[in-house]
N, C-alpha and C positions, 0 to 999 in steps of 0.2 A: 173678441179675439185679443190676445195679449201681445202678440208679436208679429212683426212683418219681416220681410226678407231684404230690406233696404241695405243693411251693412254688408250683406253678401255681395250685392251689386257693386258697392263702392270699391271694395278691394280689387275686384276683377279689372277695373279700369287701370289701376296701377300695375297690375301683374302682367298684362298682355299687350302685345304690339298689334298694330293694325294689319290684318291679313284676311283675305277671303278665299285663299286657296286651301286645299285639303292639308291637314296637319301631317298626315302620313307622307305625302309628297315632299313636304318641306324637310321632314326628318331624313328621307332617302337622299334628297339633294345635299343636305349638310353632311351626311355620312360619306358621300362621294367626294365632296370638297375636302373633308378631313383626310382622306387617303392621299391627297396630293399636297397637303400643307407641310411646310417645313416647321422646325421647332422655333417658331417666332410668334409675334403677337397675333397674327391672323389665325393660327391654330388655336390659341387660347380663346379668342373670340368665338371661333367655331364650336369649341367644346361648351362654352357657356350658352351659346344659342341652342345647341342640341339639348342641353339641360332644360332650357325654357320650353322647348317643343314637347319634351316628354312630360313636363308639368302640365302643359295644355291638354294632353290626351289622358292625363290622370295616372301615368306610369311613374309614380314617385320613387320607386326603388331604382329604376334606371336613371331617373333624373338625379338622385342622390349620388350615384356612381360618377356621373359626368361632372357634377359640381365639385366633388372631392378631387377628381382628376384635373380639372381646370385649375383648382387652387394650388395643388402640388406642383404642376408643371409651370404655372405662372410664378411661383416662388423660385423655381430653379433658374428662371431667366430674369428674375426681379421685375416682372411686369405687374406694376401696382394696380392698374385698371382691371386686369384679369382677376387679381385676388379680390378686389372690391366686388366685382360682378358675381364671383362665386359665393362670397358671403351673402350677397343679396338673394341669390337663388336658393341658398340653404335656408335663409329666413322664410322664403315663400313656401318651401317644402314643409318646414316645421309649422308654419301657419295652418296649412291644410291638415296636418296631423293633430292640430289643436294644442300644440306645445308652444304657448305664447311666450314663455320665458326664454326658451332657446331661440325662438324666432326673433325676439327683441334683441338678444345678445348679438346675433348675426347681423341684423339691420344696423345696430350701433357700430359694429366693426366696419361694415361697408361705408357708413357715413364718415367715420374717422379718416379712412384712407382717401375717400373722395374729396374731403376737405383739404387734405395734405397735397393732393395733386391738382387741386383747382377744377375738378370735374363738376361744373355747376348743374348740368342736367342730371348727373348721378346723384348729387346732393338733394336736388328737388325730389327725385324718386324715393330716396332714403327717408327724408322727412315725412313724405306721404305714407310710407309703409309703417314707420314708427307711430304716426298718428293713428293708423288703423288698429295697432295693438292696444294703445291706450283707450281707444273708443270701445273696443271689445271688453276691456277691463272696467269700463264704466267711468274712466277718468276723462271726462269730456273737456275739461279745461286744458289739460296737457295735449289732448288730441287736437283741439282747435289751434293751439299754439304751434304745433308742428305743421298742420295743414297751411296756416298762414305763412310760416317760414318757407314752405315748399312753393307756394304761389309767388311769393316775392322773388325768390331765386329764379323760378321758371320764367317770370316776366322779364327779369334782367338778362337772362340767357336767350330769350326769344324761343323758348322750348314750346313750340306750338302743340305738341302732343301732350306735354306735361301740364300745361295751364288748365285745360278742361278737367283733367284728373283732380286737380286741387279744388276747382270750383265744385266738383261733384262731392268731394269729401267734406268741404265746408257746408254744402247744402245738406249733407247727412247730419251734421251736428245741429244745424238749425231745425231740421226735421225732428230730431230726437227731443228737442226742447219745445216743440209745438209751434215754432215760428214758420208756418207754412208759406207765408208770402215770400219771405227771404229764401226759403228752401226752393220754392218753385222757380224763383228768379235765377238762382244758381244752376238748377238743372236745365232750364231752358237755354241758358248761355252755353252749357255743355253740349246740348243737342245741336245747336247752331254751329259750333266750332267743329264738332265731329262730322257733321254733314258736309261742311266745307272741306274737311280733310279727306273725306271718303272713308272714314274709319267705321266699318260696319259694327265692330264690337262696341265701340263707344256709343254709337247710335242706339244699339239694342239696350245697353245698360241705361242710357238716358231715358228711353221710353219706359223702362221698368221703374225707375225712380220717380218719374212724373206720375206714373200710375199709382205709386204709393201715396203721393200727395192727395190726388183726387179721392183715393179710397178713404183716407183719414177725414176728408172733408165731406164724405157721404155721397160723392158724385160717382156712383158705381158704374154708370155707363161709360163715362170718360176713362175711369180707371181700367175697366175691362178692355176697352179699345186700345189703350197704350200697352197693357200687358200682352195682348195678342200680337201687336206689332213687334214687340220685343221677342216673343216666342218664335214668330215666323223668321225673323232675321237670325236668331240664335240657332235655329235648326238648319238654316241654309249654310251657315259657316261652321256648323258642328261645335258650337260653344257650349259644352256639356253643363258646366257650372251654372251658366245663365239660363239654360233650358230648364234646369231644376228649379232655379229661383222663380222663373216665370210661371211654371206650373203651380208652385207654392202660392204665389200671389194671386193667381186666378182662383185657386181654391179658397183663399181668404175672402175674395169678393163674393163668391157663391155662399160662403158661410155667413157673411154679413147680411146677405139677402134671405137667409134661412133655408137655402137649398143645400143641406148637408150631404146629400148623396153625391151631387156633382162636386162638392168641395172635397170629399174623401177620394173620389176618382183622381182628381188633380194632385192631392197630397201624396197618394201612393205612387203616382208617376214621378213626383219630385223625390220621394224617398228612394226609389229604385236607382235613379241617376246619382244621388248623393252617396249611396252605398257603393256604386260602381267606381266613383272617384275618391272614395275613402275620405269624404269631407265630413269630419266628425261634427263640426259645428252645424252644418247643414242638416245632418241626420237628426241632431238634437232638436233643432227648430221645427223640423217637419213632424217629429214624434209629438211635440207639444201640441201642434195644431190638430194632428189626428186625434190625440187624446181629448182635446176640447170638443171636437166635432162629435165623437162618441158620447161625450158627456151631454151635449145638447140633445142627442137621440136617446138619452136615459140608458145607454149601454155602459153601466158603471164598471163592469169587470174589464172590458176592452179599454175603457178610458184609463183606468188605474194602471193597466199593463203598459201602455205607451208612455204615460206620464212618469212612472217610476223608472222606466228604461232611460228616458231623456234626463232625469235627475242624476242618475249615475254617470251618464256621459258628460253632463255639464260640470259636475263636481270634478271629474277626471281632468277636464281641460281648463278648469278655473273660470268658467264663463258666468259672472255674477248676474248679468241680465237674464240669462237663461234660467238660472236657479230661481231667481225672483219670480219669473213667470210660471214655473212649475209649482212653486209653493202656492201661488194665488189660485191656480187651477185645481190643485188638490184640496185647498180650502173650500172651493165651490163644490167639488165632488162630494166631500163629506157633509157639507151643508144640505145638499139635495138628498143624501141618504138619511138625514136626520141625526147623524152623529156629530152633535154640536161641539163636543169636547175636542174631537180631532180637528174639526173645522176651525175652532178657535186657535189650536196649537199651530196649524199651518198658516193661519192668517197672521199670527204673531211672528212666525219665521219670515213670512213675506214682508211684513212691516219692518222688521229688523234689518233685513238685507237691503230693502229699498232705502231706508235711512242711511245705511252705510254707503250706498252708491251716491246718493244725492249730497249728503253732507255728514261726514263722520263726526264732526264736531257736535251735531245735534244730539247724538246719543249721550255725550258727556253732559250736555245741558240737562237732559232728562234725568240722568243719574243724580245730578246736583239737586234738582227739584225734589226728587224722591227722598234724598237725605234730609233736606229741609223739612219735608212733610213729616218724616219719621221723628225728627227732633221735636217738632211742634207737638206731636202726639204724646211724646214722653213728658214734655213740660206740663201738658194738660193733666196728666195722671198725677204728677207731683203736686200740682195745685189742688187737686181734689183731696189728696191725702192730708194736706195742710189747711184744709178749708176753715176749720174752727179757729186756728191761730190767725189766719188772715182776716177773718171776720172782725176780730177785735181791732185790727189796725186799719181796716178798710175806710172808715169814715174820715180819719185824718188824712190818709193818703189821697182819697178822692177829692177832698177839699183843696189840697195842695195842687193836685193835677188840674182841677178846674181853673184855678187861678193862673197856672202856667199856660193853659190853653188860651185863656182870654188874652194874656199878655202877648203870647207868640202870635195869636191871630191878628191883633192890632198891628204888631210890628210887621208881620208878613204882608198884611193888606197895604200898609204904607209903602213897603218895599216894592210891591207889584205896581202900585200907582206911579212910583218914581220911574220904574223900568218902562212902563207903558208910555209915560211922557217922553222919556229919552228916545224910545222907538219911533213915536209920532214925529218928534223933531228931526231925527235922522232921515226918516222917510220923506219928510217935507224938503229937507236940504237936497237929498238925492234927486227927488222929482224936479226941484228947482234947477239943479245943475243939468239934468237931462233935458229939461225944457230949453235951457240956454243953448245946449249943444244942438238940439233939433232946430232951434231958431236960427243958429249959425248955418246949419245944413240947408235949411229952407232958403236962406239968403243966397248961398252958393248955388243951390238948385235952380233958383229963379233966373240965374244968369247963363245957364247952359241950354243948348238946343235939344239935348237928350231929355227923354221923359224920366221923371223921378216920382215914385209912389212910396209914401211912408205908411206902414201898417203897424198895428199893435203887436205884442209879443206872440200872439197866436194867429196873426195874419189879418186882424180886423182893419178895414180900410179907414184911413184917417185924413190923408192929405195928398194932393198931387200938384206938380208945378205946371207952369204955363207951357213948357216944352211938351209935357205929356198930352195936354189938351190940344196943342198945335198939331201934334203927330196923329193922334187917334180921334180927336174931336170930343172926347168925353171930359166932363168936369167931375169933381168928387161926388156931387149929387147924382149925376148920371150913373156913375159906377155903383153907388149904393142902391140905385133902383134895380140894377142887375143882380146884386148880391152884396152881402155885408163883409165877406172875407175874400182874401186873395185867391183861395182855392175855388170859390164860387165864380169869380169873374175871369179867371185866367183861361186861355184857350189851349194851354199846354196839357197834353194828356198825362204828363208825368209830374204835374205841379205838386200833388199830394206828397209823393216820395221826395221831391226836391225840398219842400218846406221842412219835412221831417229830417232830412239829411242835414240841412243847414242848422236846424235847432239842435240836433244831436251832436254834430261835429263842431258847431260854433264857427263855421267857416263859410265863405261865399260859395254859391253854386251858379254856374252859367248855363243857359239853355236858349234854344230858339223856338219860336212858335209863330204860326200864321194868325194874324189878327184882322178883323173886319172893322174899319173905321166907322164913325157915326154916320157918315154919308155913303157907306156901302163899299168903299174901296178896300182892296186887299193889301196888307202891309206885313212884311216879315220883320219881326222884332227880335233882336238879340238882347236878352235880359240877364242882369247879374243880381242875384238875390243875396243880400248881405245882412247878417245879424248885428245889431248894435248892442254892446255889452256895457253894464255898469262896472264899477270898480271891483265888485265881488265876483264878476264873471257871469252874472245873470243876464239873460236876454230881456231887453226892454222894448226894442223896436226891431222891425224888419223893413229894410229899405230895398226897393227894386229900382234899378237904373236901366231904362230901355233905350236901345239904339236902333234906328231904322236901317236895316240891312237889305231892304227889298231889291235895290239895284244889284248889289253884290250877289244875292241869292239867285236873281234872274240870270246874271252873268254865269254863275256857277252851273245853273241848270242848263244854260245854253251850251256851255263847254262840255258838260256831261253828255248832252244829246249829240253834239258833234263827235265826241270821242266814241259814243256808242255807234253812230253811223259809220265812222271809220272802221271800228272793230268789226261791225257787221260786214262791211265790204271786204275786209281782209279775210274774215272767216269764209266768205263766199269764194274768195280767191283760193283759199286753202282747199275747198272742195273741188275746185277746178284743177288745181295742181295734183291733188290725190287721184283725181279721175284719170289723168293721162298716164300715171305710173302703172306698171304691170301689176295686176291683182295677185293676191296670195295664191289663188288657184292656178294661174298661169305659171307663176314662179315654181310652185311645187310640182307642176306637171313636167317642167323642163329640168329643174335642179331640185329633186325631192329632198335631199339631205342638206338643208341650208337654213340660214336665218338672215334677216336684214334688220339691223337696229338703227332706226332713224329717229333722231330727237331734235327738232328745230329749236333754235334759240328763241325765236318769236313764233307767231302763229304760222307763218309760211316760212319756207326754207330755201336757202341757196344751195344746199346739198341735195342731190337726188341720185337715184339708182336707175339704171337702164339695162334692158335685156332684150335680146333678139335670137330666136331659134332659126338658125340657117337651114337645118334639116333635122331629122330625128336623132342624129348622132352629134351634131355640133351646135354650140350655143355661145353667143357673145354676151359678156357681162361687164358692167362698168360701174364704178363709184366715182361720182363727179362732185367737185367742190367749186362753186362759182364765186367770183369776187363779191364780197359783202354777204349780208344775211338780211332777213326780213323781206320787205317788199322789193328793194333793188336786187337782192340775191335771187328772189323768186322769179323776177322778170328774166334775169340771165338764165335761170334754170329752164324756164319754158323755151327760150330760144335755143339753148344747148340741146334739150331733148328733141326738138323738132329738127335741128341740123343733123343730129345723129341718125334719126329716122330717115332723113333725106339721103345721107351718105350711103347707108346700108341698103335701104329698100329700093331707092331709085338708081343709085350709081353702082350697086352690087359690089361694094368694097368690103372685104371681110378680114383683111390682115390688120391687126391692132395698130401697128405703127402707121400704116397708110391712112387708116381712119383718123388718127390724130393729126397727121399732116393736112389732110383735107379739111378737118374741123377747124384747125388753126387759121387756114386761109379764109374759110367762110366767116369766122368770127371777126377777123380783121376787116374783111370786106363789108360785113353787115353793120359793124359799129364805126366804120370809116376811120380806123385807127392807123392812118398813114402819115399823120403829121408828126414829124420827129420832135418838134418843139413842144408838143403837148405831153406833160409828164404823167397825166392821168390815163391809165390803161385799164381796160376791163378784160377779164379772161377766165380761164378755168384750170384747176389742177385735177388730173384724172388718173385713175388706175383702170385699165381695160384689158380683158383677156378673152381668148377664144379657147374653149374646152372641147376636145374631141373624145367622146366617151367610147368610141370604137377603137381608135389607135392609142388611146391614153397619152395624147400629146397636148401640151399647153403652150399657147403663144401669148406673150404679154408685152404691153408697151405702157409707159407711164410718164406723166408730166408732173414732176415733183413728188407724187405719191407712189411709194413702192408697193410691191406685193410680198406678203409673207406666206411661206409654205412650211408647214410643220410635218416632218416625216420621222416616225420612230423616235420621238422625243428630241429631235434636232430641228431648230428653226433655220430655214434657208431664206435669204432676202434677195428678191429680184429687184435690183436698183432701178430707180426711175431717172429719166433725163432731168437735169437741173434747169428746166425752163417750163414756162406755163403755156397752155394753148391760148393763142390770140394776143400774146404780148409782144410779138415781133412783127415789124412791117415787111420783113423779108419772107415772101411766100415759099421760097425754096428751102427753108429750114426743115430738117427732117428729124423724126424721132426713131429711136432704136427699137428693133423688134427682137424679143428674147424667146427662145424655144426651150421647153423643159419637158423631159419624159416623166410622166406621172406614174404613181403606183397606188394600189388600193389602200384605202384608209388615210391617204394624204389629206391634209386639212389646209384649205386656202383662205387667206384673209385679204380683202380689199377695204380701204378706209380713207376717210378724210383726216385732216389734222386736228379736228375739233376735240376728240377724246384726249389725245396726249397733251393738248395745250390748256386744258381746263385747270384753273387755279383752285386751291383749297388746301386741305390738310392742316396740321398744326401751325405751319409757317406760311400759309397762303402761297404755296409754290405750285408750279405746273406739275401735272402727273409725269410728263416726259415720256419719251419713247421706250427707254430701257425697262422701266416698270410696266409699261404697256405690253412689251414683248414677254416679260416674266409672267404677267397675268394670263396671256394667251397660252403660254406653256403649261400653266397650272390647270387650265380649264379645257384644253383642246380635246381631251378624251371624253368629256361629258356629252350627253345628247345635245343637239343644237338648241333646243328650247331652254335647257338649263344653262348653256353657255351664255345665251343672251341675258338670262336673268342675273347671272353672276356679273356680267359686264355692267348691267344697269345698277345693281346693288353697289358695286365698288365705286361706280361713278358718283352716285348720290351720297355715299358715305364720305367720299373725298371732297365733294363740292360743299357739303354741309349747308350753311346759310349763305354761302357766296353766290353771286349771280352767275348763270351760265354765260360763257363769253363767246361761244360760237356754235354754229350748227354741228351736229354730230351724226356721222354715218359709219357703220361698220357692217361689212358683208362677209359671211363665211360659207364655204362649200366643202363638203366632205366627199371625196371620190369613192 
């Protein structure tokens, strides 16, 4: 097999965002959002998101329309980020059409704008996309340069989604050059990060790329296992491009095993999906593999048909790697048919384009050699024509030449002897200086309690200090009985790569490993491996300095265990807290058209929701925000929930204001908050309402938190009392009861202050209530599930990398 599907996988990571919901639902949701967007940046972002979703489903014509629309409207309001995103989307579309030149132009335009506005995440994405273009054109040096730039920027920006993309792309370059160890290391890093992020697309692509490594190494069982994992996830998330790639790679495994029937079945599945998504590059790659499979089955006509079609396609899109593979396969085809002239012609074309890809300079060198050869042939002909004339002069010339050779040989030998003597002398002096430096080092090392081990340039064990023997009990002789090199005696599983890394970078490496002393004790050592260089920068020695960190390691492990125990306890408390809250089934049975968006700051929450069905027509609903968050807030929430249950179920109080009055008294009594001198008070802010579905009446009372009602595009606020439940020692304080006549399609919102108080955005400011109200106005006509998705999306976009500052609770009910 000449080609794998790895590059196809690499670009998908860059092009797609993490999502497991159906693409069609996302498109419909975005189209609904677009209807209510004003001519501002949010509309431009929505247009660009729609473009990306149409790309995901393979509708490039529709995607192109939204990309141009986003760019034009972004220019109208001078929204530079929107312009950059539209250029990036256009680059992706041209990529799938196989027009790499236009794709590169658009990626470069996007990068320029992102650099001007300081959009680091966007810059990282642009560099990755540009690298993809260069990789497809066979310019691996430029591709790797752009991938490394992308990784550096993404690490600086903390772009958790972008970092694995760059690792993946870098792994692809290592793969292309046969460095499977480094490639596998990069792909496994990707897989780990994507699994932590819950990025199904990334996980699927990583499995595919890992499968490519194992296939190249001949580990077909492992390769097939990874490809099948990738295929399963890709089909679950309807990731068409990767479904195609997985089928193609599975076909390659079967082909490598000689099962060409199964290989062709998978290739044709791949080809069908590639044609559906108009992926010219994927179509070309698959046709090559189908042609090769038919060639193995001696079906020459079918093989030639598919190979010639792929050649036309690769020439059209300028894919040099693809053209190279087709030439190689056609050479094999004609060789099997016995047409050696055609086989030689295609092999020459294959060799020429291969040389062009690997090193264009090599073709110039070949031309120069050919010229020299031709010139030599001409000289020889002239000599033959003048043979008689030269014969007369040959004896004299030969004698002179022999004398010159003798003279030059003597002089040359003398010169070499002098050079050799100088080299020996300089080597002796360098060795002497190095020995002096090592002697000084050994003197210093003998005075330290840390262990010091000196090795040769390739890790050969030479010397250790008393500190090393004191800590681990081993002398140099003991160590040499275990092994002659650092790699053989070290207990670190990564020592081989660490030694290689220090030698290659000529910089120290630090690592930790568990060691067993000579008398059988366990010691954790932190080691620093340092290369010692001579004046020319060559490595002469490797020095390892060991520090006993056993106590620190034990303390760290103890702290980790305690933290784990605490976390387990809090997680158990979370299950208890969730268990007392009304289930989704109960809520939907009483208030079917509703949603509850609850996001704790920590594992457990100080915000909670409460509901009670008085009868079939009336229901009580509350959004409660207790003092604090985390464990203290959760304890308050448990108490608050139980008190509300007691007030309503045992005392049969149903009026919202009276419920708050009674709750305030019970909180003061329960927490003994009657000491006026104590400034610390615990309590709750609450929005509570009673909805009568028969009479269409609403009763509401609030402690600090208001109620919003949106009716026919107008937001009505039912104001809360400016006091909290439980903060006053006067049990006679009363809350106001509001009555509102409801209409069909009214949308009610109860909430805590966590959403509006969240900091983020470009200036690290709060969201504030006015933007929160504006957001509700934009989304209130959407179905409840989509409203909640939009609230969550806006929240996370605003928060960005900032910490969540409080628990968040938003409840909505449509009448």
